[in-house]
N, CA, C and O atoms as a CHARMM CRD file, in Angstrom:
* protein
*
  336
    1    1 MET  N     12.91800  10.99200  10.50900 PROA 1      0.00000
    2    1 MET  CA    12.42100  11.40300   9.38500 PROA 1      0.00000
    3    1 MET  C     11.09600  10.11600   9.85500 PROA 1      0.00000
    4    1 MET  O     11.14300   8.93800  10.20800 PROA 1      0.00000
    5    2 PRO  N      9.92200  11.18600   9.60400 PROA 2      0.00000
    6    2 PRO  CA     8.60100  10.38500  10.01500 PROA 2      0.00000
    7    2 PRO  C      8.13300   9.62500   8.92400 PROA 2      0.00000
    8    2 PRO  O      8.56400   9.87400   7.79700 PROA 2      0.00000
    9    3 TYR  N      7.20700   8.62200   9.13700 PROA 3      0.00000
   10    3 TYR  CA     6.68500   7.74000   7.91600 PROA 3      0.00000
   11    3 TYR  C      5.35600   7.49700   8.96000 PROA 3      0.00000
   12    3 TYR  O      5.27600   6.90100  10.03400 PROA 3      0.00000
   13    4 VAL  N      4.40000   8.20100   8.18500 PROA 4      0.00000
   14    4 VAL  CA     2.90500   7.84400   8.71000 PROA 4      0.00000
   15    4 VAL  C      2.23000   7.21500   7.58100 PROA 4      0.00000
   16    4 VAL  O      2.22300   7.58300   6.40700 PROA 4      0.00000
   17    5 ASN  N      1.54400   5.99600   8.23200 PROA 5      0.00000
   18    5 ASN  CA     0.78800   5.06400   7.77500 PROA 5      0.00000
   19    5 ASN  C     -0.94900   5.40500   8.04700 PROA 5      0.00000
   20    5 ASN  O     -1.61000   5.03300   9.01600 PROA 5      0.00000
   21    6 ILE  N     -1.44600   6.27100   6.80200 PROA 6      0.00000
   22    6 ILE  CA    -3.20800   6.10400   7.46800 PROA 6      0.00000
   23    6 ILE  C     -3.77100   4.96200   6.75000 PROA 6      0.00000
   24    6 ILE  O     -3.30000   4.69700   5.64400 PROA 6      0.00000
   25    7 LYS  N     -4.58100   4.35400   7.16400 PROA 7      0.00000
   26    7 LYS  CA    -5.57400   3.14600   6.66100 PROA 7      0.00000
   27    7 LYS  C     -6.78100   3.64300   6.55600 PROA 7      0.00000
   28    7 LYS  O     -7.01600   4.26500   7.59200 PROA 7      0.00000
   29    8 VAL  N     -7.82700   3.69400   5.69700 PROA 8      0.00000
   30    8 VAL  CA    -9.18400   3.93200   5.67900 PROA 8      0.00000
   31    8 VAL  C     -9.96900   3.34600   4.62700 PROA 8      0.00000
   32    8 VAL  O     -9.64000   3.20000   3.45000 PROA 8      0.00000
   33    9 THR  N    -10.99000   3.04400   5.16200 PROA 9      0.00000
   34    9 THR  CA   -12.27000   2.15800   4.33900 PROA 9      0.00000
   35    9 THR  C    -12.15100   2.91800   3.13000 PROA 9      0.00000
   36    9 THR  O    -11.92300   4.12400   3.22700 PROA 9      0.00000
   37   10 ARG  N    -12.35300   2.02600   1.25900 PROA 10     0.00000
   38   10 ARG  CA   -12.91100   2.76400   0.46300 PROA 10     0.00000
   39   10 ARG  C    -14.22700   2.76100   0.33600 PROA 10     0.00000
   40   10 ARG  O    -14.91800   1.93800  -0.26500 PROA 10     0.00000
   41   11 GLU  N    -14.58200   3.78000   0.96500 PROA 11     0.00000
   42   11 GLU  CA   -15.95500   3.88200   0.54200 PROA 11     0.00000
   43   11 GLU  C    -16.57900   5.53700   0.40800 PROA 11     0.00000
   44   11 GLU  O    -17.75900   5.88500   0.43700 PROA 11     0.00000
   45   12 GLY  N    -15.35100   6.39200   0.25300 PROA 12     0.00000
   46   12 GLY  CA   -15.90400   8.05900  -0.09000 PROA 12     0.00000
   47   12 GLY  C    -16.84700   8.24600   1.52500 PROA 12     0.00000
   48   12 GLY  O    -17.37900   7.43600   2.28400 PROA 12     0.00000
   49   13 THR  N    -16.72700   9.45300   1.51900 PROA 13     0.00000
   50   13 THR  CA   -17.36500  10.30800   2.86000 PROA 13     0.00000
   51   13 THR  C    -18.80000  10.89400   2.20800 PROA 13     0.00000
   52   13 THR  O    -19.86100  10.90500   2.83100 PROA 13     0.00000
   53   14 ALA  N    -18.62900  11.37000   0.86100 PROA 14     0.00000
   54   14 ALA  CA   -19.42700  12.26900   0.44000 PROA 14     0.00000
   55   14 ALA  C    -20.48600  11.30800  -0.59400 PROA 14     0.00000
   56   14 ALA  O    -20.18400  10.37600  -1.33800 PROA 14     0.00000
   57   15 PRO  N    -22.09200  12.05300  -0.26300 PROA 15     0.00000
   58   15 PRO  CA   -23.03800  10.92700  -1.32900 PROA 15     0.00000
   59   15 PRO  C    -22.64100  10.57800  -2.36500 PROA 15     0.00000
   60   15 PRO  O    -22.07700  11.44800  -3.03000 PROA 15     0.00000
   61   16 GLY  N    -22.75500   9.13900  -2.97900 PROA 16     0.00000
   62   16 GLY  CA   -22.04700   8.56700  -4.33000 PROA 16     0.00000
   63   16 GLY  C    -20.44800   8.32700  -4.11000 PROA 16     0.00000
   64   16 GLY  O    -19.90000   7.48600  -4.82300 PROA 16     0.00000
   65   17 ALA  N    -20.07100   8.68100  -3.63100 PROA 17     0.00000
   66   17 ALA  CA   -18.53900   8.49400  -3.63500 PROA 17     0.00000
   67   17 ALA  C    -17.86100   7.14300  -3.20600 PROA 17     0.00000
   68   17 ALA  O    -18.24900   6.66900  -2.13700 PROA 17     0.00000
   69   18 THR  N    -17.11000   6.61600  -3.75400 PROA 18     0.00000
   70   18 THR  CA   -16.55100   5.57900  -3.73300 PROA 18     0.00000
   71   18 THR  C    -15.05500   4.98600  -3.12900 PROA 18     0.00000
   72   18 THR  O    -14.66900   3.84100  -2.89300 PROA 18     0.00000
   73   19 ALA  N    -14.40500   6.33500  -2.99500 PROA 19     0.00000
   74   19 ALA  CA   -13.11000   6.52000  -2.36300 PROA 19     0.00000
   75   19 ALA  C    -12.81500   7.94800  -1.61700 PROA 19     0.00000
   76   19 ALA  O    -13.69800   8.78000  -1.41100 PROA 19     0.00000
   77   20 THR  N    -11.38800   8.11400  -1.22800 PROA 20     0.00000
   78   20 THR  CA   -11.36300   9.43400  -0.83000 PROA 20     0.00000
   79   20 THR  C    -11.03200  10.09700  -2.11700 PROA 20     0.00000
   80   20 THR  O    -10.62000   9.61700  -3.17300 PROA 20     0.00000
   81   21 THR  N    -11.35300  11.49900  -1.72200 PROA 21     0.00000
   82   21 THR  CA   -11.00500  12.14100  -3.05500 PROA 21     0.00000
   83   21 THR  C     -9.51300  12.66900  -3.06500 PROA 21     0.00000
   84   21 THR  O     -8.73300  12.70800  -2.11400 PROA 21     0.00000
   85   22 ALA  N     -9.28800  13.10600  -4.51400 PROA 22     0.00000
   86   22 ALA  CA    -7.58700  13.78200  -4.03000 PROA 22     0.00000
   87   22 ALA  C     -7.51400  15.07000  -3.15300 PROA 22     0.00000
   88   22 ALA  O     -6.46700  15.40000  -2.59600 PROA 22     0.00000
   89   23 GLU  N     -8.65700  15.77500  -3.05700 PROA 23     0.00000
   90   23 GLU  CA    -8.44600  17.04600  -2.32800 PROA 23     0.00000
   91   23 GLU  C     -8.85700  16.63200  -0.92000 PROA 23     0.00000
   92   23 GLU  O     -9.07700  17.58600  -0.17400 PROA 23     0.00000
   93   24 GLN  N     -9.02700  15.26900  -0.32700 PROA 24     0.00000
   94   24 GLN  CA    -9.13300  14.89200   0.92700 PROA 24     0.00000
   95   24 GLN  C     -7.58500  14.35400   1.28800 PROA 24     0.00000
   96   24 GLN  O     -6.96000  14.85400   2.22300 PROA 24     0.00000
   97   25 LYS  N     -7.11700  13.45300   0.58400 PROA 25     0.00000
   98   25 LYS  CA    -6.13100  13.34400   0.56400 PROA 25     0.00000
   99   25 LYS  C     -4.82600  14.13500   0.52600 PROA 25     0.00000
  100   25 LYS  O     -3.85100  13.83400   1.21400 PROA 25     0.00000
  101   26 LYS  N     -4.86800  15.19800  -0.34800 PROA 26     0.00000
  102   26 LYS  CA    -4.07400  16.18800  -0.13500 PROA 26     0.00000
  103   26 LYS  C     -4.08300  17.07500   1.50700 PROA 26     0.00000
  104   26 LYS  O     -3.11700  17.41900   2.18800 PROA 26     0.00000
  105   27 ALA  N     -5.34400  17.22500   1.72900 PROA 27     0.00000
  106   27 ALA  CA    -5.44300  17.64500   3.12100 PROA 27     0.00000
  107   27 ALA  C     -4.69500  17.25900   4.19500 PROA 27     0.00000
  108   27 ALA  O     -4.03200  17.76200   5.10200 PROA 27     0.00000
  109   28 LEU  N     -5.19500  15.66500   3.57400 PROA 28     0.00000
  110   28 LEU  CA    -4.68200  14.74700   5.21100 PROA 28     0.00000
  111   28 LEU  C     -2.94500  14.88700   4.96900 PROA 28     0.00000
  112   28 LEU  O     -2.24600  15.21000   5.92900 PROA 28     0.00000
  113   29 ILE  N     -2.55000  14.71300   4.10200 PROA 29     0.00000
  114   29 ILE  CA    -0.73300  14.80400   3.87300 PROA 29     0.00000
  115   29 ILE  C     -0.26400  16.16500   4.54100 PROA 29     0.00000
  116   29 ILE  O      0.66700  16.16500   5.34600 PROA 29     0.00000
  117   30 LYS  N     -0.84300  17.16400   4.23300 PROA 30     0.00000
  118   30 LYS  CA    -0.59300  18.50700   4.60800 PROA 30     0.00000
  119   30 LYS  C     -0.96300  18.36400   6.20700 PROA 30     0.00000
  120   30 LYS  O      0.06200  18.53100   6.86900 PROA 30     0.00000
  121   31 GLY  N     -1.79000  18.17900   6.79500 PROA 31     0.00000
  122   31 GLY  CA    -2.54600  18.21500   8.00000 PROA 31     0.00000
  123   31 GLY  C     -1.48800  17.51000   8.90200 PROA 31     0.00000
  124   31 GLY  O     -0.92500  18.06300   9.84700 PROA 31     0.00000
  125   32 ILE  N     -1.22900  15.89100   8.39400 PROA 32     0.00000
  126   32 ILE  CA    -0.14300  15.27600   9.34200 PROA 32     0.00000
  127   32 ILE  C      1.25000  15.77400   9.37000 PROA 32     0.00000
  128   32 ILE  O      2.02500  15.59500  10.31000 PROA 32     0.00000
  129   33 SER  N      1.60700  16.63400   7.89500 PROA 33     0.00000
  130   33 SER  CA     3.22400  16.99200   8.12900 PROA 33     0.00000
  131   33 SER  C      3.15500  18.26400   8.64600 PROA 33     0.00000
  132   33 SER  O      4.24000  18.61100   9.11300 PROA 33     0.00000
  133   34 ASP  N      2.22900  19.14500   8.74600 PROA 34     0.00000
  134   34 ASP  CA     1.95500  20.14500   9.82300 PROA 34     0.00000
  135   34 ASP  C      1.98700  19.96400  10.89500 PROA 34     0.00000
  136   34 ASP  O      2.78000  20.57300  11.61400 PROA 34     0.00000
  137   35 LEU  N      0.89400  18.81300  11.48800 PROA 35     0.00000
  138   35 LEU  CA     1.37200  18.44600  12.95800 PROA 35     0.00000
  139   35 LEU  C      2.71100  17.95300  13.68000 PROA 35     0.00000
  140   35 LEU  O      3.06800  18.09700  14.84900 PROA 35     0.00000
  141   36 LEU  N      3.40500  17.25400  12.47500 PROA 36     0.00000
  142   36 LEU  CA     4.41000  16.75500  12.77900 PROA 36     0.00000
  143   36 LEU  C      5.30500  17.98000  13.13100 PROA 36     0.00000
  144   36 LEU  O      5.83700  18.05700  14.23800 PROA 36     0.00000
  145   37 PHE  N      5.49000  19.09500  12.01700 PROA 37     0.00000
  146   37 PHE  CA     6.06900  19.61800  12.24500 PROA 37     0.00000
  147   37 PHE  C      5.94000  20.86900  13.49200 PROA 37     0.00000
  148   37 PHE  O      6.93800  21.49900  13.84400 PROA 37     0.00000
  149   38 ASN  N      4.59300  21.11000  14.07500 PROA 38     0.00000
  150   38 ASN  CA     4.64300  21.90600  14.99400 PROA 38     0.00000
  151   38 ASN  C      4.77400  21.57700  16.41400 PROA 38     0.00000
  152   38 ASN  O      4.96100  22.30400  17.38900 PROA 38     0.00000
  153   39 VAL  N      4.58600  19.90300  16.26500 PROA 39     0.00000
  154   39 VAL  CA     4.71600  19.29800  17.62500 PROA 39     0.00000
  155   39 VAL  C      6.28500  18.83700  18.07100 PROA 39     0.00000
  156   39 VAL  O      6.82500  18.97100  19.16900 PROA 39     0.00000
  157   40 MET  N      6.79500  18.27500  16.88700 PROA 40     0.00000
  158   40 MET  CA     8.44700  17.78000  17.03100 PROA 40     0.00000
  159   40 MET  C      9.22400  18.48200  15.97600 PROA 40     0.00000
  160   40 MET  O     10.27600  17.87500  15.77200 PROA 40     0.00000
  161   41 GLY  N      9.07500  19.67000  15.13900 PROA 41     0.00000
  162   41 GLY  CA     9.84300  20.17100  14.99100 PROA 41     0.00000
  163   41 GLY  C     10.49900  19.43600  13.35700 PROA 41     0.00000
  164   41 GLY  O     11.52600  19.72200  12.74300 PROA 41     0.00000
  165   42 LYS  N      9.48400  18.48600  13.06100 PROA 42     0.00000
  166   42 LYS  CA    10.29400  17.54700  11.71700 PROA 42     0.00000
  167   42 LYS  C      9.65900  18.16400  10.49300 PROA 42     0.00000
  168   42 LYS  O      8.45800  18.20500  10.22800 PROA 42     0.00000
  169   43 PRO  N     10.63800  18.62000   9.81900 PROA 43     0.00000
  170   43 PRO  CA    10.77600  19.02500   8.66400 PROA 43     0.00000
  171   43 PRO  C      9.59100  18.45700   7.60300 PROA 43     0.00000
  172   43 PRO  O      9.34700  17.25100   7.61400 PROA 43     0.00000
  173   44 HSD  N      9.04600  19.12700   6.92000 PROA 44     0.00000
  174   44 HSD  CA     8.16800  18.88100   5.96000 PROA 44     0.00000
  175   44 HSD  C      8.90200  18.06600   4.81500 PROA 44     0.00000
  176   44 HSD  O      8.23700  17.15200   4.32800 PROA 44     0.00000
  177   45 SER  N     10.24900  18.27900   4.28900 PROA 45     0.00000
  178   45 SER  CA    10.90300  17.72500   3.64500 PROA 45     0.00000
  179   45 SER  C     11.49300  16.20300   3.59900 PROA 45     0.00000
  180   45 SER  O     12.02400  15.61200   2.65900 PROA 45     0.00000
  181   46 SER  N     11.19500  15.72300   5.06100 PROA 46     0.00000
  182   46 SER  CA    11.49400  14.60300   5.48900 PROA 46     0.00000
  183   46 SER  C     10.53500  13.38200   5.75800 PROA 46     0.00000
  184   46 SER  O     10.68500  12.16600   5.87100 PROA 46     0.00000
  185   47 THR  N      9.51100  14.24300   5.80600 PROA 47     0.00000
  186   47 THR  CA     8.03300  13.39300   6.11300 PROA 47     0.00000
  187   47 THR  C      7.34900  12.25800   5.15800 PROA 47     0.00000
  188   47 THR  O      7.66700  12.18000   3.97100 PROA 47     0.00000
  189   48 PHE  N      6.84500  11.79900   5.47000 PROA 48     0.00000
  190   48 PHE  CA     6.38900  10.59300   4.72600 PROA 48     0.00000
  191   48 PHE  C      4.83000  10.24500   4.72700 PROA 48     0.00000
  192   48 PHE  O      4.69700   9.35200   5.56400 PROA 48     0.00000
  193   49 VAL  N      3.96300  10.46100   4.32900 PROA 49     0.00000
  194   49 VAL  CA     2.60700  10.11300   4.75600 PROA 49     0.00000
  195   49 VAL  C      2.10900   9.18200   3.38200 PROA 49     0.00000
  196   49 VAL  O      2.29200   9.51200   2.21000 PROA 49     0.00000
  197   50 VAL  N      1.54500   8.13900   3.78500 PROA 50     0.00000
  198   50 VAL  CA     1.21400   7.23600   2.92500 PROA 50     0.00000
  199   50 VAL  C     -0.31500   6.63900   3.32700 PROA 50     0.00000
  200   50 VAL  O     -0.61800   6.25700   4.45800 PROA 50     0.00000
  201   51 ILE  N     -1.15600   6.64300   2.22600 PROA 51     0.00000
  202   51 ILE  CA    -2.53000   6.20500   2.55900 PROA 51     0.00000
  203   51 ILE  C     -2.84200   5.28300   1.87000 PROA 51     0.00000
  204   51 ILE  O     -2.78300   5.18200   0.64400 PROA 51     0.00000
  205   52 ASP  N     -3.29700   4.34000   2.86900 PROA 52     0.00000
  206   52 ASP  CA    -4.25700   3.19400   2.00100 PROA 52     0.00000
  207   52 ASP  C     -5.45100   3.16900   2.36100 PROA 52     0.00000
  208   52 ASP  O     -5.92400   3.53100   3.43900 PROA 52     0.00000
  209   53 GLU  N     -6.22600   2.51800   1.00100 PROA 53     0.00000
  210   53 GLU  CA    -7.38500   2.54200   1.11900 PROA 53     0.00000
  211   53 GLU  C     -7.88600   1.13900   0.87800 PROA 53     0.00000
  212   53 GLU  O     -7.52000   0.47000  -0.08900 PROA 53     0.00000
  213   54 VAL  N     -8.75700   0.70800   1.81800 PROA 54     0.00000
  214   54 VAL  CA    -8.84800  -0.53100   1.99000 PROA 54     0.00000
  215   54 VAL  C    -10.43900  -1.24000   1.99900 PROA 54     0.00000
  216   54 VAL  O    -11.40400  -0.91700   2.69200 PROA 54     0.00000
  217   55 ASP  N    -10.33900  -2.18200   1.09700 PROA 55     0.00000
  218   55 ASP  CA   -11.98500  -2.38600   0.50500 PROA 55     0.00000
  219   55 ASP  C    -12.88000  -2.72400   1.86300 PROA 55     0.00000
  220   55 ASP  O    -12.25000  -3.14100   2.83600 PROA 55     0.00000
  221   56 LEU  N    -14.07600  -2.59100   1.95700 PROA 56     0.00000
  222   56 LEU  CA   -14.78800  -2.99700   3.26800 PROA 56     0.00000
  223   56 LEU  C    -14.60900  -4.62300   3.46700 PROA 56     0.00000
  224   56 LEU  O    -14.34600  -5.04000   4.59500 PROA 56     0.00000
  225   57 GLU  N    -14.74600  -5.49600   2.42000 PROA 57     0.00000
  226   57 GLU  CA   -14.54300  -6.84300   2.99600 PROA 57     0.00000
  227   57 GLU  C    -13.61900  -7.12000   3.23200 PROA 57     0.00000
  228   57 GLU  O    -13.59300  -8.33100   3.45100 PROA 57     0.00000
  229   58 SER  N    -12.46500  -6.55000   3.36400 PROA 58     0.00000
  230   58 SER  CA   -11.17400  -6.25900   3.81700 PROA 58     0.00000
  231   58 SER  C    -10.63600  -5.96300   5.17000 PROA 58     0.00000
  232   58 SER  O     -9.59800  -6.37400   5.68900 PROA 58     0.00000
  233   59 TRP  N    -11.40600  -5.29500   5.56200 PROA 59     0.00000
  234   59 TRP  CA   -11.30700  -4.91200   6.94700 PROA 59     0.00000
  235   59 TRP  C    -12.58400  -5.37000   7.58900 PROA 59     0.00000
  236   59 TRP  O    -13.77800  -5.22700   7.32500 PROA 59     0.00000
  237   60 GLY  N    -11.82600  -6.03300   8.62100 PROA 60     0.00000
  238   60 GLY  CA   -12.93200  -6.64700   9.86500 PROA 60     0.00000
  239   60 GLY  C    -12.80900  -5.83900  11.24100 PROA 60     0.00000
  240   60 GLY  O    -11.89100  -5.10700  11.60900 PROA 60     0.00000
  241   61 VAL  N    -13.90500  -6.15500  11.84400 PROA 61     0.00000
  242   61 VAL  CA   -13.98300  -5.68400  13.21000 PROA 61     0.00000
  243   61 VAL  C    -14.55200  -6.68300  14.32800 PROA 61     0.00000
  244   61 VAL  O    -15.04800  -7.54500  13.60400 PROA 61     0.00000
  245   62 GLY  N    -14.74800  -7.02800  15.42100 PROA 62     0.00000
  246   62 GLY  CA   -15.24500  -7.97600  16.26900 PROA 62     0.00000
  247   62 GLY  C    -15.93000  -9.01400  15.45600 PROA 62     0.00000
  248   62 GLY  O    -17.11600  -9.33100  15.37300 PROA 62     0.00000
  249   63 GLY  N    -14.48400  -9.60500  14.68200 PROA 63     0.00000
  250   63 GLY  CA   -14.99500 -10.39400  14.07500 PROA 63     0.00000
  251   63 GLY  C    -15.64700 -10.84100  12.72300 PROA 63     0.00000
  252   63 GLY  O    -15.45600 -11.87000  12.07600 PROA 63     0.00000
  253   64 VAL  N    -16.32100  -9.97000  12.52300 PROA 64     0.00000
  254   64 VAL  CA   -16.84300  -9.71800  10.79900 PROA 64     0.00000
  255   64 VAL  C    -16.43000  -8.59200  10.11600 PROA 64     0.00000
  256   64 VAL  O    -15.73000  -7.78500  10.72800 PROA 64     0.00000
  257   65 THR  N    -16.76000  -8.36000   8.83900 PROA 65     0.00000
  258   65 THR  CA   -16.62700  -7.60400   8.12200 PROA 65     0.00000
  259   65 THR  C    -17.31100  -6.10500   8.44300 PROA 65     0.00000
  260   65 THR  O    -18.51000  -6.03100   8.71100 PROA 65     0.00000
  261   66 VAL  N    -16.44100  -4.90400   8.39200 PROA 66     0.00000
  262   66 VAL  CA   -17.09000  -3.80400   8.23300 PROA 66     0.00000
  263   66 VAL  C    -18.66300  -3.58200   8.22800 PROA 66     0.00000
  264   66 VAL  O    -19.40900  -2.93900   8.96700 PROA 66     0.00000
  265   67 SER  N    -18.84800  -4.27600   7.23600 PROA 67     0.00000
  266   67 SER  CA   -20.11900  -3.92100   6.40800 PROA 67     0.00000
  267   67 SER  C    -21.30600  -4.91500   7.08000 PROA 67     0.00000
  268   67 SER  O    -22.50500  -4.77900   6.83700 PROA 67     0.00000
  269   68 GLU  N    -20.64400  -6.10500   8.11500 PROA 68     0.00000
  270   68 GLU  CA   -21.84300  -6.82900   8.64900 PROA 68     0.00000
  271   68 GLU  C    -21.65000  -6.05000  10.03200 PROA 68     0.00000
  272   68 GLU  O    -22.72400  -5.95600  10.62700 PROA 68     0.00000
  273   69 TYR  N    -20.48900  -5.42000  10.75600 PROA 69     0.00000
  274   69 TYR  CA   -20.55700  -4.86900  11.81100 PROA 69     0.00000
  275   69 TYR  C    -21.29600  -3.87800  11.74700 PROA 69     0.00000
  276   69 TYR  O    -22.18800  -3.89400  12.59500 PROA 69     0.00000
  277   70 ARG  N    -21.28600  -2.81000  10.92200 PROA 70     0.00000
  278   70 ARG  CA   -22.47900  -1.89000  10.81300 PROA 70     0.00000
  279   70 ARG  C    -23.89000  -2.17800  10.67100 PROA 70     0.00000
  280   70 ARG  O    -24.83200  -1.52800  11.12300 PROA 70     0.00000
  281   71 GLU  N    -23.90800  -3.09100  10.08100 PROA 71     0.00000
  282   71 GLU  CA   -25.74700  -3.64000  10.12400 PROA 71     0.00000
  283   71 GLU  C    -26.06800  -4.22900  11.29600 PROA 71     0.00000
  284   71 GLU  O    -27.23800  -4.15400  11.67200 PROA 71     0.00000
  285   72 GLN  N    -25.08000  -4.93300  12.10500 PROA 72     0.00000
  286   72 GLN  CA   -25.49000  -5.45600  13.30600 PROA 72     0.00000
  287   72 GLN  C    -25.61100  -4.34700  14.38100 PROA 72     0.00000
  288   72 GLN  O    -26.48100  -4.29400  15.25100 PROA 72     0.00000
  289   73 SER  N    -24.39600  -3.29300  14.14200 PROA 73     0.00000
  290   73 SER  CA   -25.04700  -2.00200  15.21400 PROA 73     0.00000
  291   73 SER  C    -26.40200  -1.61700  14.68500 PROA 73     0.00000
  292   73 SER  O    -27.34400  -1.60900  15.47700 PROA 73     0.00000
  293   74 ILE  N    -26.61600  -1.25800  13.26400 PROA 74     0.00000
  294   74 ILE  CA   -27.78400  -0.91800  13.29700 PROA 74     0.00000
  295   74 ILE  C    -28.98700  -1.49300  13.95200 PROA 74     0.00000
  296   74 ILE  O    -29.73600  -0.98000  14.78300 PROA 74     0.00000
  297   75 LEU  N    -29.00500  -2.39000  13.53000 PROA 75     0.00000
  298   75 LEU  CA   -29.62200  -3.26400  14.32000 PROA 75     0.00000
  299   75 LEU  C    -30.27900  -3.95300  15.60700 PROA 75     0.00000
  300   75 LEU  O    -31.32700  -4.44500  16.02500 PROA 75     0.00000
  301   76 SER  N    -28.99000  -3.66200  15.94300 PROA 76     0.00000
  302   76 SER  CA   -29.28700  -3.43700  18.06300 PROA 76     0.00000
  303   76 SER  C    -29.84300  -2.61900  18.13500 PROA 76     0.00000
  304   76 SER  O    -30.92400  -2.71900  18.71700 PROA 76     0.00000
  305   77 ARG  N    -29.29600  -0.92900  17.41200 PROA 77     0.00000
  306   77 ARG  CA   -29.95900   0.02100  18.16200 PROA 77     0.00000
  307   77 ARG  C    -31.54000   0.26600  18.16000 PROA 77     0.00000
  308   77 ARG  O    -32.22500   0.94300  18.92700 PROA 77     0.00000
  309   78 LYS  N    -31.91800  -0.55600  16.97600 PROA 78     0.00000
  310   78 LYS  CA   -33.30000  -0.94300  16.62500 PROA 78     0.00000
  311   78 LYS  C    -33.91100  -1.57800  17.73500 PROA 78     0.00000
  312   78 LYS  O    -35.04200  -1.19800  18.03600 PROA 78     0.00000
  313   79 ASP  N    -33.58500  -2.12000  18.13700 PROA 79     0.00000
  314   79 ASP  CA   -33.85000  -3.48600  19.20100 PROA 79     0.00000
  315   79 ASP  C    -33.78900  -2.93300  20.48000 PROA 79     0.00000
  316   79 ASP  O    -34.55700  -3.44600  21.29500 PROA 79     0.00000
  317   80 SER  N    -32.90300  -1.79700  20.96900 PROA 80     0.00000
  318   80 SER  CA   -32.69300  -1.35700  22.41000 PROA 80     0.00000
  319   80 SER  C    -33.94000  -0.29900  22.24800 PROA 80     0.00000
  320   80 SER  O    -34.32700   0.19600  21.18900 PROA 80     0.00000
  321   81 PRO  N    -34.53800  -0.04900  23.72900 PROA 81     0.00000
  322   81 PRO  CA   -35.00300   0.58800  24.25000 PROA 81     0.00000
  323   81 PRO  C    -34.36400   2.11700  24.29000 PROA 81     0.00000
  324   81 PRO  O    -33.20300   2.20800  24.68800 PROA 81     0.00000
  325   82 GLU  N    -34.83600   2.92900  24.02600 PROA 82     0.00000
  326   82 GLU  CA   -33.75100   4.50800  23.85700 PROA 82     0.00000
  327   82 GLU  C    -33.83300   4.74200  25.39200 PROA 82     0.00000
  328   82 GLU  O    -34.84700   4.57600  26.07100 PROA 82     0.00000
  329   83 LYS  N    -32.47200   5.20100  25.89400 PROA 83     0.00000
  330   83 LYS  CA   -32.40400   5.85100  27.15800 PROA 83     0.00000
  331   83 LYS  C    -32.47000   6.96500  27.34100 PROA 83     0.00000
  332   83 LYS  O    -32.25400   7.84500  26.50700 PROA 83     0.00000
  333   84 LEU  N    -32.85700   7.13600  28.74900 PROA 84     0.00000
  334   84 LEU  CA   -33.63000   8.78600  28.77000 PROA 84     0.00000
  335   84 LEU  C    -32.28100   9.56000  29.55000 PROA 84     0.00000
  336   84 LEU  O    -32.32100  10.76500  29.80100 PROA 84     0.00000
């Protein structure tokens, strides 16, 4: 009985979106369930998929929040000379 937990940041992927849409969640659940069936023969009826959306302030990387990390990445790219 597979249990898959997907964690994504709560910010959406389309302009103006603040969360993952219901359609995106359905596609993730179906895609993961299909993958487990196709690769391992796991039946859809016993596959559990849970999607957790996490606020940006609750997700960190490199010792800072995701928002701060992204800001630092943008600033460091602006300060670095382009490589050929």
